[in-house]
C-alpha positions in Angstrom: 3.3 -75.8 -54.7 6.8 -75.3 -53.3 7.9 -71.6 -53.4 11.6 -70.8 -53.5 12.5 -68.1 -51.0 14.5 -65.3 -52.5 15.9 -62.4 -50.4 16.4 -59.8 -53.1 13.0 -58.1 -52.9 13.1 -57.9 -49.1 16.7 -56.6 -49.1 15.9 -53.9 -51.7 12.9 -52.7 -49.7 15.0 -52.6 -46.6 17.8 -50.6 -48.3 15.3 -47.8 -49.1 14.4 -47.7 -45.4 18.1 -47.6 -44.4 18.8 -44.8 -46.8 16.3 -42.6 -45.0 17.8 -43.7 -41.6 21.3 -42.8 -42.8 20.1 -39.3 -43.7 18.7 -38.8 -40.2 21.9 -40.0 -38.7 24.0 -37.7 -40.9 21.8 -34.7 -39.7 22.5 -35.6 -36.1 26.3 -36.4 -36.2 27.1 -33.9 -39.0 28.8 -36.4 -41.1 28.0 -39.4 -43.2 27.8 -42.5 -41.0 30.7 -45.0 -41.5 31.1 -48.7 -41.1 34.5 -50.3 -40.8 35.4 -53.8 -42.0 38.8 -55.3 -40.7 40.1 -57.9 -43.0 43.1 -59.7 -41.5 43.2 -62.6 -43.8 43.9 -63.7 -47.4 40.8 -66.0 -47.4 39.1 -65.9 -50.8 35.7 -66.2 -49.3 36.3 -63.1 -47.2 36.9 -61.1 -50.3 33.6 -62.1 -51.8 31.7 -61.4 -48.6 33.3 -58.0 -48.1 32.5 -57.0 -51.7 28.8 -57.7 -50.9 29.0 -55.7 -47.7 30.5 -52.8 -49.4 27.8 -52.7 -52.1 25.0 -53.0 -49.6 26.5 -50.5 -47.2 27.1 -47.9 -49.8 23.5 -48.3 -51.3 22.3 -47.8 -47.7 24.1 -44.4 -47.5 27.0 -45.5 -45.4 30.7 -45.0 -45.9 32.3 -48.5 -45.9 35.9 -48.5 -45.0 37.8 -51.7 -45.5 41.1 -52.0 -43.6 43.2 -54.9 -45.0 46.2 -56.4 -43.2 49.0 -58.5 -44.7 50.0 -61.9 -43.4 52.9 -60.3 -41.4 50.5 -58.3 -39.2 50.3 -58.7 -35.5 47.6 -58.5 -32.9 48.5 -55.0 -31.7 48.1 -53.5 -35.2 44.6 -55.0 -35.5 43.8 -54.0 -31.9 44.7 -50.4 -32.6 42.0 -50.2 -35.3 39.5 -51.7 -33.0 40.4 -49.3 -30.2 39.9 -46.4 -32.6 36.5 -47.6 -33.6 35.6 -48.0 -29.9 36.6 -44.4 -29.2 34.9 -42.9 -32.2 31.7 -45.0 -31.8 32.2 -46.3 -35.3 30.5 -49.7 -36.0 33.0 -52.3 -36.9 33.4 -56.0 -37.7 36.4 -58.3 -37.8 35.8 -60.4 -40.9 36.2 -64.1 -40.1 38.3 -66.1 -40.5 41.5 -64.2 -39.7 45.2 -65.3 -40.1 45.8 -68.3 -37.9 48.6 -66.6 -35.9 46.2 -63.9 -34.6 44.3 -64.1 -31.4 40.9 -64.0 -33.0 38.9 -64.5 -29.8 40.8 -61.8 -28.0 40.3 -59.4 -30.9 36.6 -60.1 -31.0 36.3 -59.5 -27.3 38.1 -56.2 -27.7 35.3 -54.8 -29.8 32.9 -52.8 -27.5 29.4 -54.1 -27.6 28.1 -50.6 -28.7 30.1 -50.8 -32.0 29.8 -54.5 -32.6 27.9 -54.6 -35.9 28.1 -58.4 -36.1 26.0 -58.7 -32.9 28.4 -61.2 -31.4 29.2 -59.4 -28.1 28.0 -61.2 -24.9 25.7 -58.2 -24.2 23.8 -58.7 -27.4 23.7 -62.5 -27.0 22.4 -61.9 -23.5 19.7 -59.6 -24.8 18.7 -62.3 -27.4 18.5 -64.9 -24.6 16.2 -62.5 -22.6 13.9 -62.1 -25.6 15.2 -58.6 -26.7 16.3 -59.3 -30.3 14.4 -56.6 -32.2 17.3 -54.2 -32.5 20.7 -55.9 -32.4 21.3 -59.6 -33.0 23.9 -61.8 -34.7 23.5 -61.0 -38.4 22.9 -64.5 -39.9 20.1 -65.6 -37.5 18.6 -62.2 -37.7 18.6 -62.5 -41.5 16.9 -65.9 -41.2 14.2 -64.6 -38.9 13.7 -61.5 -41.2 13.1 -63.9 -44.2 10.6 -66.0 -42.2 8.7 -62.8 -41.1 8.8 -61.3 -44.7 7.2 -64.5 -46.1 4.6 -64.4 -43.2 5.8 -67.8 -41.9 3.9 -68.6 -38.6 6.4 -69.5 -36.0 4.3 -69.5 -32.9 3.3 -73.1 -31.9 5.3 -74.6 -34.7 8.0 -77.3 -34.3 11.3 -75.7 -35.5 14.4 -77.8 -36.0 17.8 -76.0 -36.0 20.7 -78.1 -37.1 23.9 -76.5 -35.9 25.1 -75.3 -32.5 27.6 -72.5 -33.3 27.7 -69.5 -30.9 27.1 -67.1 -33.8 24.4 -68.8 -35.7 22.8 -72.0 -34.3 22.5 -71.1 -30.6 21.2 -67.5 -31.1 18.8 -68.7 -33.8 17.3 -71.3 -31.4 16.5 -68.5 -28.9 15.2 -66.1 -31.5 12.7 -68.8 -32.6 11.8 -69.5 -29.0 11.2 -65.7 -28.6 8.6 -66.0 -31.4 6.8 -68.9 -29.7 8.2 -71.8 -31.6 8.9 -75.2 -30.0 12.5 -75.5 -30.9 14.9 -78.5 -31.1 18.7 -77.9 -31.5 20.4 -80.7 -33.3 23.8 -81.1 -35.0 25.6 -83.1 -37.6 26.2 -85.9 -35.0 22.6 -86.2 -33.9 21.4 -89.8 -34.2 18.4 -90.5 -36.3 18.3 -86.9 -37.5 15.9 -87.8 -40.3 13.3 -88.6 -37.7 13.4 -85.1 -36.4 13.3 -83.7 -39.9 10.1 -85.6 -40.6 8.4 -84.0 -37.6 9.6 -80.4 -38.1 7.4 -77.7 -39.4 10.5 -75.5 -39.9 13.9 -76.9 -40.7 16.9 -74.6 -40.6 20.3 -76.2 -41.4 23.5 -74.4 -40.4 26.1 -77.1 -40.7 27.8 -77.1 -44.1 27.5 -80.8 -45.0 26.3 -81.9 -48.5 23.1 -83.9 -48.5 22.7 -83.7 -44.7 19.0 -83.5 -45.3 17.2 -85.8 -47.7 14.3 -84.3 -49.7 12.0 -87.2 -49.0 12.3 -86.6 -45.2 10.8 -83.1 -45.5 7.3 -82.9 -43.9 4.3 -81.8 -46.0 4.1 -77.9 -46.0 7.4 -77.6 -44.1 9.6 -74.5 -44.4 13.2 -75.4 -45.2 16.0 -72.8 -44.9 19.7 -73.5 -45.7 22.4 -71.5 -44.0 25.2 -74.1 -44.0 27.0 -74.7 -47.3 30.1 -76.2 -48.7 31.9 -75.9 -52.1 31.9 -78.8 -54.6 33.9 -78.1 -57.8 33.7 -74.4 -57.1 29.9 -74.5 -56.7 28.2 -73.5 -53.5 26.2 -76.5 -52.2 23.6 -76.3 -49.4 23.0 -79.0 -46.8 20.1 -80.2 -49.0 19.3 -80.3 -52.7 16.9 -77.5 -53.5 15.8 -79.0 -56.8 14.9 -82.3 -55.3 12.8 -80.6 -52.6 11.0 -78.5 -55.3 10.4 -81.5 -57.5 8.8 -83.5 -54.7 6.5 -80.4 -54.1 6.0 -81.3 -50.4 7.6 -78.3 -48.7 5.7 -74.9 -48.7 8.9 -72.9 -48.9 12.6 -73.7 -49.5 15.5 -71.3 -49.6 17.4 -70.7 -52.8 21.0 -71.7 -53.1 21.9 -68.1 -54.0 20.3 -64.8 -53.3 18.9 -65.9 -50.0 20.5 -66.2 -46.5 23.8 -64.7 -47.6 22.0 -61.6 -48.8 19.7 -61.5 -45.8 22.7 -61.7 -43.5 24.4 -58.7 -45.1 21.1 -56.9 -45.0 20.8 -57.6 -41.3 24.4 -56.4 -40.8 23.5 -53.1 -42.3 20.4 -53.0 -40.0 22.7 -53.5 -37.0 25.0 -50.6 -38.1 22.0 -48.3 -38.4 20.7 -49.4 -35.0 24.0 -48.9 -33.3 24.2 -45.3 -34.5 20.6 -44.7 -33.3 21.5 -46.2 -29.9 24.8 -44.4 -29.5 23.5 -41.0 -30.6 20.0 -41.3 -29.1 18.3 -41.0 -32.5 14.6 -41.9 -32.7 
C-alpha cells in the first residue's frame, strides 16, 4: 500500500520542541528571540511563503519581523538592514526572488554565516560537504531529510536519485544523502534516458519544477518518491509527478503530498536553523 507523506504531524511535534528552546534562549539573552525576513519584491509567491514563515515562527515563540521594500529601493537600503542583523546577531533571510534591479548575489553574500537562517552561506555548505549537517543546512534539503528520517526511511545502502542541481537544493541534498550512506545520483531535467534511472532508484527526489517529468509507471516497487519542484497550472500547484497516479498504481512505498509536505518541512527547518543560530552565537546548550 502506498502511503502519502504529510509533514503536518512532524512539524507540529517540532514546534513544541522549538517553543521550549525559545524560552531557554530568552532566559539567556533577556529578550524574545527575533527572526528577520527581508522582502524586496512584489512576487505573489513570496507573500504566501512569508505568511507561512510568520505563522510557524510565532508558534515557535519567535518574533518575526518582515521588512518590505518598494520597487524603487536600492541595494544600499537592503544592505543596511543586513548589516544591522549582522551586528545584532539576529537571524535573517533575504526572501527570493528579489527585484531584478537588485544585486541579489551580492546581498546574499553580505549576510554573515552566523545569522544566515537559510543556510546558504559557503561556510554552511562547506560543513554539509564535510558531513556536518546536523545543525545548520539549507532549509529545503534539510526539510526533505527530516521527512525521510521521521518516516524511518532507510537511506544507508539505498540508491537515491536527486533530479535537480541548484546550489540551494539539489547539490546540498545530494551530499546530505551521501552523509547518510546512500549511493546517490544527481540528474537534471536534461538527463538522457532519465526514466531508466527512475526505474532503478530506491529513493527519487525531484527538485526541478516540470510537470510530468516523472511517469508513475517508471517508479520502482517500494520506492520513496518526494516532490520538491513544482509549477503552477491554472492556479494549481503541480508537482513534477502526479501523486494520484502513483498512489493508484500502488507500487511506491511512500509518495509526498502535493500540499502539506516539503513546503511545510522547509519552513520547519528554517525555524530550526534560527534556533540553532541563537544557540551557537550565545553558547546555549
